[in-house]
N, C-alpha and C positions, 0 to 999 in steps of 0.2 A: 674708569678705564675706557679706552677707545674700543669701538665695536670690532675693528679688524683684529686688534690684539686679543680680545675675548674669543673671537672666532678661531684664531690660530691656536690658542690654548686648548680650546675644545677639540680641534682637529688632532692635536698631539695626544690628547687623552684617548680619543677614538683609536689612535694607532698604538696605544699602550706605551707611549714614550713618557718617561718620568722627567718632569721639569724641575730642576734645582733652582735655587734663587739666582745663581749666576746665569743659567740658561735663560731664565725668564727676563733678566735684565738685558741680555743680548737681543732677545726677541723684541722686547720693548724698545730698545734703541733702534732696531731696524724699522719698526712701525712708525716711530716718531721722526726718523731722519731718512728722508727719501732721496738722499744724495748719492746712492750707490756706493756705500762706504767700503773701505778696505779693512782688513783685519786690524791693521795698526790704528786706523781711525776709531774703530769700535773699542779696542783695548785702551787707547789713550783717553777716550771720553768716559769710560766706565771705571778705570783703575783708581781714580781719586776717591770715588764712593765705595769701591770694593777693592781694598788694597791686596786682598788674597787672590784676586783674579790673575790668571796667567794667560799668555798668548795661546798656549796649548789648549786651554779651556775654550777660548774664543774660536780657534780653528775647529776643535771637536764639535762645538755647538753648531757652528755653521755647516759642517759636514752632515751632522744629524738633520738639520733643517732642510738642507738640499736633498738628502736622501728621502725625506718625508714629502718632498715636493712643495714645500712651503717657501722656499727661497731659490732664486736662480743665480747661477754663476755667470758673471760677465767677465770675459778675459780681455783685458786691455792690452795696450802696447807693452807696459812694463809692470803691471800689477793686476791682481785679481780683485774684482769688485763684486759686491753682492746686492741683489735686488729683491725686495720683499714682494714686488708685484710680479706674480707668476702668469698673469694674463698675457696673451699675445700682444706684443708691441715691439717697436724698434728703438734703437738708441742712437743718439748723435753724440759723438765724442769730440770735444773742442781740443784742437791741437795746440792751442795757445795756453788756456788755463787748466785744461784737464777735466773740466766739468763734464758730466754725462747727463743728457737730457732724454726723456722719454718722448716718443711720438707714436701716434696711432698708425697701424698698418694692418692690412688683411693678409696674413701670411699664407692663407689658402690660395691666394692669387698667384703665389710664387711656385705653384706646383709645376713640375717639369717632367715630361714624358720620358726623358732619358733616365729618370730615377724610378720607373715603374716597378722594377724588381729589387728595389732596395728597401730596407727598413729604416725609416727616419725616426730618430728618437728625440731630436730637438731641432727647432728652427730658430735661427737668430739672424737679425738684420741690423747692421749698424753702419752709419755714415760717419765720416770724419771730415772735419773742416774747422772753421772758425765761428764761434757762437756770436750772436748779435751783440752781446755785451762787450766782447773783445773787439769786434769790428767797430763798435761805437767809440770805445776808448782809443783804438788805433787812429780813428778819424780825428780825434781831439789832439793827438800828438803831432799832427801835420802843421 
């Protein structure tokens, strides 16, 4: 097993969260597929191997993982995506292919004195545009 997967399992044990086979498979999928998947992507990928898996189980598992702080929610234009990387970073969303890319950013530099008396629970930065792969393909079509 991969180190991140093992660490996440241990963290869930420390939080007294029972991991069923289906929950473990969702967690494993997230650690192995860093594509910021949707519920449908996870369900489709796992359903063949786990015919008893329901979308409700995937939703509930993701909710549990988010509440435990092990997964982040990324709200896109038309769908919710999930990110196993909970460290501070930004996202670039390609308006052409829909892919989401991670990039490094120091979110502490975005502090604003206008928010001094606010409680900030989450910081998110995302850029939208056209990824280099789509730009390259677009250039070939000319």
